[in-house]
C-alpha positions in Angstrom: -6.6 -2.1 -33.1 -6.8 -5.8 -34.2 -8.4 -4.7 -37.4 -5.8 -2.1 -38.1 -8.3 0.7 -38.0 -6.5 2.5 -35.1 -2.9 2.6 -34.1 -1.7 0.1 -31.4 -0.4 2.7 -29.0 -0.7 4.2 -25.5 -2.4 7.3 -27.2 -5.2 5.1 -28.6 -5.9 3.7 -25.1 -5.6 7.1 -23.5 -8.5 8.3 -25.6 -10.8 5.8 -23.8 -12.2 6.6 -20.4 -10.0 4.8 -17.7 -11.4 1.6 -16.6 -10.4 -1.8 -15.3 -10.9 -3.3 -18.8 -8.7 -0.6 -20.5 -6.2 -1.1 -17.7 -6.1 -4.9 -18.2 -5.7 -4.5 -22.0 -2.9 -2.1 -21.6 -1.1 -4.3 -19.1 -1.5 -7.4 -21.4 -0.1 -5.4 -24.4 2.9 -4.2 -22.3 3.6 -7.6 -21.0 3.6 -9.0 -24.5 6.1 -6.4 -25.5 3.6 -4.7 -28.0 3.7 -1.4 -26.1 6.5 0.2 -24.2 6.3 -0.2 -20.3 4.8 2.7 -18.4 3.4 3.2 -14.9 -0.3 2.3 -15.9 -1.9 3.8 -12.7 0.1 7.0 -12.8 -1.0 7.3 -16.4 -4.6 6.9 -15.5 -4.2 9.5 -12.8 -2.9 11.9 -15.3 -5.9 11.2 -17.6 -8.4 11.6 -14.8 -6.7 14.8 -13.7 -6.9 16.4 -17.2 -10.7 15.4 -17.4 -11.2 17.0 -13.9 -9.3 20.2 -14.8 -11.2 20.5 -18.1 -14.5 20.4 -16.3 -13.9 23.2 -13.6 -14.1 26.9 -14.0 -11.0 28.4 -15.7 -9.9 30.2 -12.6 -9.9 26.9 -10.7 -8.4 25.0 -13.5 -5.2 26.9 -13.5 -4.7 26.4 -9.7 -5.5 22.7 -9.8 -3.2 22.1 -12.9 -0.4 23.9 -11.2 -0.8 22.0 -8.0 -1.2 18.6 -9.7 1.8 19.1 -12.1 4.3 20.7 -9.7 3.3 19.2 -6.4 1.5 15.9 -6.7 3.0 14.6 -9.9 6.5 15.8 -9.2 6.6 14.3 -5.7 5.1 11.1 -6.9 7.6 10.6 -9.6 10.5 11.4 -7.2 9.4 9.1 -4.4 8.3 6.2 -6.6 10.7 6.3 -9.4 11.7 2.7 -8.9 8.2 1.3 -8.5 4.8 1.7 -10.0 2.1 3.6 -8.2 -0.1 1.3 -6.0 -3.9 1.2 -5.9 -3.9 2.9 -2.5 -1.5 5.7 -3.7 -3.6 6.1 -6.8 -6.8 6.3 -4.9 -5.4 8.7 -2.3 -4.1 11.1 -5.0 -7.3 11.0 -7.1 -9.5 11.5 -4.0 -7.3 14.5 -2.9 -7.7 16.2 -6.3 -11.5 15.8 -6.1 -11.6 17.2 -2.5 -9.6 20.3 -3.7 -11.9 20.8 -6.6 -14.8 20.6 -4.2 -13.2 23.0 -1.9 -12.8 25.6 -4.5 -16.3 25.2 -5.7 -17.4 25.8 -2.0 -15.5 29.0 -2.0 -17.5 30.2 -5.0 -20.7 29.3 -3.2 -19.6 31.4 -0.3 -18.6 34.2 -2.6 -15.0 33.9 -1.4 -11.8 33.8 -3.4 -8.6 31.9 -2.7 -6.5 35.1 -3.0 -8.5 36.9 -0.3 -9.3 33.8 1.9 -9.6 34.7 5.6 -9.3 32.5 8.7 -13.0 32.6 9.4 -13.8 31.0 6.1 -11.1 28.3 6.6 -12.5 27.5 10.1 -16.0 27.4 8.7 -15.1 24.9 5.9 -13.3 22.5 8.2 -15.9 22.8 10.8 -18.5 21.4 8.4 -16.3 19.0 6.3 -14.5 16.0 7.8 -11.6 14.1 6.4 -10.1 17.1 4.6 -6.4 16.6 5.2 -5.8 16.9 1.5 -7.4 20.4 1.4 -5.2 21.4 4.4 -2.0 20.2 2.5 -3.3 22.1 -0.5 -3.8 25.3 1.5 -0.3 25.0 3.0 1.1 24.8 -0.6 -1.1 27.7 -1.7 0.5 29.8 1.1 4.1 28.9 0.1 3.1 29.9 -3.4 1.7 33.1 -2.2 -1.7 32.3 -3.8 -3.5 33.0 -0.6 -3.1 35.1 2.6 -1.5 34.2 5.9 -4.2 31.7 7.1 -3.5 28.6 9.4 -5.0 25.4 8.1 -5.8 23.0 10.9 -3.1 20.5 11.8 -4.0 16.8 11.7 -4.7 15.7 15.2 -2.5 12.9 16.5 -4.6 9.7 16.5 -4.8 7.8 19.8 -3.0 4.5 19.6 -5.6 1.7 19.1 -5.8 -0.9 21.8 -3.2 -3.5 21.2 -4.2 -7.1 20.2 -3.4 -9.6 22.9 -0.7 -12.0 21.9 -2.8 -15.1 22.5 -5.3 -13.6 20.0 -2.6 -13.1 17.4 -1.5 -16.8 17.7 -5.1 -18.0 17.6 -5.5 -16.2 14.3 -2.3 -17.8 13.1 -3.6 -21.3 14.0 -6.9 -20.5 12.1 -4.9 -19.5 9.0 -2.8 -22.6 9.2 -5.8 -24.8 9.2 -8.3 -22.9 7.0 -7.6 -24.5 3.5 -10.5 -22.9 1.7 -8.7 -19.5 1.8 -6.5 -19.2 -1.2 -2.8 -20.2 -0.4 -1.4 -16.6 -1.3 -3.8 -15.0 1.2 -3.1 -17.6 3.9 0.6 -17.2 3.6 0.4 -13.2 3.5 -1.8 -13.3 6.6 0.7 -15.4 8.4 3.5 -13.1 7.5 1.5 -10.2 8.9 0.6 -12.0 12.1 4.0 -13.6 12.8 6.5 -11.2 11.2 4.6 -7.9 11.5 4.6 -7.3 7.7 2.4 -4.9 5.9 0.3 -6.4 3.1 1.6 -3.8 0.7 5.1 -5.1 1.3 4.1 -8.7 1.1 2.4 -8.6 -2.2 5.7 -7.1 -3.6 7.8 -10.1 -2.5 9.8 -11.8 -5.2 10.5 -15.5 -5.5 14.2 -14.5 -5.1 13.3 -13.4 -1.6 12.8 -17.0 -0.7 15.7 -19.3 -0.3 16.3 -22.8 1.2 19.3 -24.7 2.4 19.7 -27.9 4.2 18.6 -26.4 7.5 15.6 -24.1 6.8 13.4 -22.3 4.3 14.2 -18.5 4.7 12.5 -15.4 3.6 14.1 -11.9 3.4 12.1 -8.9 4.5 15.1 -6.6 5.4 18.8 -7.3 5.2 18.8 -10.5 7.2 16.9 -13.6 5.9 14.5 -15.2 8.6 14.1 -18.9 8.9 10.4 -19.7 8.6 8.7 -21.9 11.3 8.0 -25.4 10.0 4.2 -25.0 9.4 4.6 -21.8 7.5 7.7 -23.2 5.6 5.7 -26.3 4.7 2.8 -24.1 3.3 5.0 -21.8 1.4 7.2 -24.7 -0.1 4.0 -26.3 -1.3 2.7 -23.0 -2.7 5.9 -22.3 -4.6 6.0 -25.8 -6.2 2.4 -25.3 -7.5 3.4 -21.8 -8.7 6.4 -23.2 -10.7 4.1 -25.8 -12.3 1.7 -23.1 -13.7 2.2 -21.8 -17.1 2.6 -18.0 -17.0 0.2 -16.0 -19.0 3.1 -14.2 -20.7 6.7 -15.3 -20.2 9.1 -13.0 -18.5 8.3 -10.1 -16.3 8.8 -9.7 -12.5 9.2 -12.9 -10.5 6.5 -12.0 -8.1 6.0 -14.5 -5.3 2.3 -13.7 -5.4 1.4 -13.0 -9.0 -2.1 -11.5 -9.8 -4.5 -12.3 -12.6 -3.2 -9.2 -14.6 -0.1 -10.0 -16.6 3.2 -9.1 -14.9 1.4 -7.6 -11.8 1.4 -8.9 -8.2 -1.8 -9.9 -6.4 -4.1 -7.1 -5.3 -3.9 -5.9 -1.7 -7.7 -5.4 -1.7 -8.2 -9.2 -2.5 -5.9 -10.1 0.4 -7.8 -7.9 2.8 -11.1 -9.3 1.8 -9.8 -12.9 2.4 -8.3 -12.1 5.7 -11.5 -10.2 6.7 -13.1 -13.6 7.0 -11.0 -14.2 10.1 -11.5 -10.7 11.4 -7.9 -9.8 10.8 -7.1 -6.1 10.5 -3.6 -6.1 9.1 -2.5 -2.7 10.3 -3.6 -3.4 14.0 -2.1 -6.9 13.8 1.2 -5.5 12.6 1.5 -2.8 15.3 0.5 -5.3 18.0 3.2 -7.8 16.7 5.9 -5.2 16.7 5.0 -4.2 20.2 5.3 -7.9 21.2 8.6 -8.5 19.5 10.2 -5.2 20.7 9.8 -6.5 24.2 12.4 -9.2 23.8 14.4 -8.0 20.7 16.4 -4.8 20.3 14.8 -2.2 18.1 17.7 -2.3 15.7 17.4 -6.1 15.2 13.6 -5.8 14.7 14.1 -3.2 12.1 16.9 -5.1 10.3 15.1 -8.4 10.1 11.5 -7.4 9.6 12.4 -4.6 7.0 10.6 -1.9 9.0 11.8 1.7 9.6 14.1 2.0 12.5 12.1 5.0 13.7 9.0 2.8 13.9 10.8 0.2 16.0 12.2 2.9 18.3 8.9 4.5 18.8 7.4 1.0 19.5 10.1 0.5 22.1 9.4 3.8 23.7 5.6 3.4 23.7 5.8 0.0 25.4 8.6 0.9 27.7 10.6 -2.0 26.3 13.4 -3.6 28.2 14.5 -6.2 25.8 16.2 -9.5 27.0 17.4 -12.4 24.9 17.0 -13.2 21.2 14.1 -15.7 21.1 13.2 -17.9 18.2 9.9 -16.8 16.7 7.8 -19.5 18.2 9.5 -22.4 16.5 9.1 -24.5 19.6 5.5 -23.5 20.0 4.8 -24.4 16.4 6.5 -27.8 16.7 4.6 -28.6 19.9 1.3 -27.7 18.4 1.9 -29.8 15.3 3.1 -32.8 17.3 0.1 -32.6 19.4 -2.4 -32.1 16.6 
């Protein structure tokens, strides 16, 4: 492209096998304004799907193509029209397509066909293959499209709630992150937002600098509709982080004002990197988030928790029911405890 031998275009990049290097180059050209903006991961998913479809038997290719175009791709575009596909979403959809292709290949090995599939074959497959929720979803779609007979795919069993993390353990992890300077500041701050404010890593990495505000009384961050005042130690850490961020020269000017920018131009930090850093403190974000919601719901109404933390009201209500919550007052989120610890330490 630099030598003028091929056109600088998305089509030129599409002709290359998807890889992190090609993805980085595409992001760089988009951020520089050389190429029009697209959802890069969604584009990669379409390329991989085309490769997969072209390498399966024709009677499978037609079914997979129909399912991908009219189910996966359509739903993805409808649900995520305003934001690009995340790494987790991309991986889930690509893994699902491969599992469906493997299922159809298994049918061939059994001498069976999707059109005449019976319940015995369905039960046999799921008895010998685990983690096949994607195949169950595909079969339900195939039934609605009348591509197969009246079978009953297994329902996903309701997972038992994991044991909650004790509150003193949560706060011990908070203290560790506040004091562990070798961990990158972005990971420390995101870990603290997970532990204190029950945030998901996927939501934290999408925070914008405009979500942080400061007045004469406090540094505030907005997760839902109501900004939250940050406890002094977290506010101090975030204030220092933002000042260093503003002093850095961006790779390419413009683009989203991510609070936690990544190494790829105009993209936020990777969720996977944050998880790796937090793993050093044995912090499992999902378990910590659920435990913190359970703790907060004991003293704050579900509607207030949902409003301030930006979580789904249904999630907050279910947590209240699960914990038999009888909320009382409206406590400050450990402001006094933070102040006492810092004063003593």
